[in-house]
C-alpha positions as CSV (number, residue, x, y, z in Angstrom):
1,X,0.0,0.0,0.0
2,X,2.8,2.5,0.8
3,X,4.2,2.0,-2.7
4,X,0.7,2.6,-4.2
5,X,0.3,-1.1,-5.3
6,X,-3.4,-2.1,-5.3
7,X,-4.4,-5.0,-3.1
8,X,-7.7,-6.8,-2.5
9,X,-9.1,-6.6,1.0
10,X,-12.2,-8.6,1.9
11,X,-14.0,-6.9,4.8
12,X,-17.1,-9.0,4.4
13,X,-15.4,-12.4,5.1
14,X,-15.8,-14.1,8.4
15,X,-12.3,-14.4,9.7
16,X,-13.4,-15.4,13.2
17,X,-13.6,-13.4,16.4
18,X,-10.1,-11.9,16.4
19,X,-10.1,-8.2,15.5
20,X,-13.9,-8.5,14.6
21,X,-16.9,-7.0,16.1
22,X,-20.6,-7.9,15.5
23,X,-22.4,-5.5,13.3
24,X,-25.5,-6.2,11.1
25,X,-25.0,-7.7,7.6
26,X,-28.4,-7.9,5.9
27,X,-29.9,-7.7,9.3
28,X,-27.9,-10.6,10.8
29,X,-25.1,-9.9,13.4
30,X,-21.9,-10.7,11.6
31,X,-18.4,-10.9,12.8
32,X,-16.7,-8.2,10.8
33,X,-13.1,-7.1,10.9
34,X,-12.5,-3.5,11.7
35,X,-9.5,-2.9,9.6
36,X,-11.3,-0.7,7.0
37,X,-11.6,2.2,9.4
38,X,-7.8,1.9,10.1
39,X,-6.9,1.7,6.4
40,X,-9.4,4.3,5.2
41,X,-6.8,7.1,5.2
42,X,-4.6,5.2,2.9
43,X,-7.0,3.7,0.4
44,X,-9.7,4.5,-2.1
45,X,-13.0,2.6,-2.3
46,X,-13.8,0.3,-5.1
47,X,-16.0,-2.6,-5.9
48,X,-15.0,-5.5,-8.2
49,X,-17.7,-7.2,-10.3
50,X,-17.8,-9.4,-13.3
51,X,-18.4,-7.7,-16.6
52,X,-22.1,-7.9,-17.6
53,X,-21.1,-10.0,-20.6
54,X,-19.3,-12.5,-18.5
55,X,-21.3,-13.6,-15.5
56,X,-18.6,-16.1,-14.5
57,X,-16.2,-13.2,-14.1
58,X,-13.8,-13.9,-16.9
59,X,-13.4,-10.2,-17.2
60,X,-13.6,-7.9,-14.2
61,X,-14.7,-4.3,-13.9
62,X,-13.6,-2.1,-11.1
63,X,-16.1,0.6,-10.0
64,X,-14.5,3.4,-8.0
65,X,-16.5,5.5,-5.4
66,X,-15.6,8.8,-3.8
67,X,-13.9,8.5,-0.4
68,X,-16.5,8.9,2.4
69,X,-16.6,12.1,4.2
70,X,-16.1,11.9,8.0
71,X,-14.5,8.5,7.8
72,X,-13.1,7.0,9.8
73,X,-14.7,8.4,12.9
74,X,-13.9,7.7,16.6
75,X,-16.6,5.0,16.6
76,X,-15.2,1.8,15.2
77,X,-18.6,0.0,15.4
78,X,-20.3,2.8,13.4
79,X,-17.5,2.7,10.8
80,X,-17.7,-1.1,10.6
81,X,-21.4,-0.9,10.1
82,X,-21.0,1.7,7.4
83,X,-18.6,-0.7,5.6
84,X,-21.2,-3.5,5.8
85,X,-23.9,-1.2,4.5
86,X,-21.8,-0.2,1.5
87,X,-21.3,-3.9,0.7
88,X,-25.0,-4.7,1.1
89,X,-25.7,-1.9,-1.4
90,X,-23.3,-3.4,-3.9
91,X,-24.7,-6.9,-3.4
92,X,-28.3,-5.6,-4.0
93,X,-27.1,-4.3,-7.4
94,X,-25.9,-7.7,-8.6
95,X,-26.8,-10.4,-6.0
96,X,-25.8,-13.2,-8.5
97,X,-22.2,-12.1,-8.3
98,X,-21.8,-12.1,-4.5
99,X,-19.8,-15.1,-3.0
100,X,-22.8,-16.6,-1.3
101,X,-21.0,-19.9,-0.6
102,X,-18.9,-18.2,2.0
103,X,-20.2,-18.9,5.5
104,X,-20.5,-15.2,6.4
105,X,-22.3,-15.9,9.7
106,X,-20.2,-18.9,11.0
107,X,-18.9,-16.8,14.0
108,X,-21.8,-16.0,16.2
109,X,-22.3,-13.6,19.1
110,X,-21.9,-15.4,22.5
111,X,-25.1,-17.3,23.3
112,X,-26.4,-17.0,19.7
113,X,-27.5,-20.2,17.9
114,X,-25.4,-21.5,15.0
115,X,-26.7,-20.8,11.5
116,X,-24.9,-23.6,9.8
117,X,-24.8,-27.3,10.5
């Protein structure tokens, strides 16, 4: 990043409880890593999607979005929720391209029932 080399960061993957907090993702509490608010000052937002002509993603398009104003804040939970809301909006645009096979909700809040068998 310091050299300006792009990298792919997946804040919507469930990497377990370490460095994660539970914030809603499509209305379900999801363990979400908080690194985006720490990286925000160094990065630009973008979303990767398959070209409309290649649903399987043989060609990729990058959509760039303006940097968020007032981000990051002093509230890591609010920042992390904002990241999930951004991802939810992109998923709603092309739900067929989201990686639904990933067990996004495998890490559960203490006392919450498991969602996968």
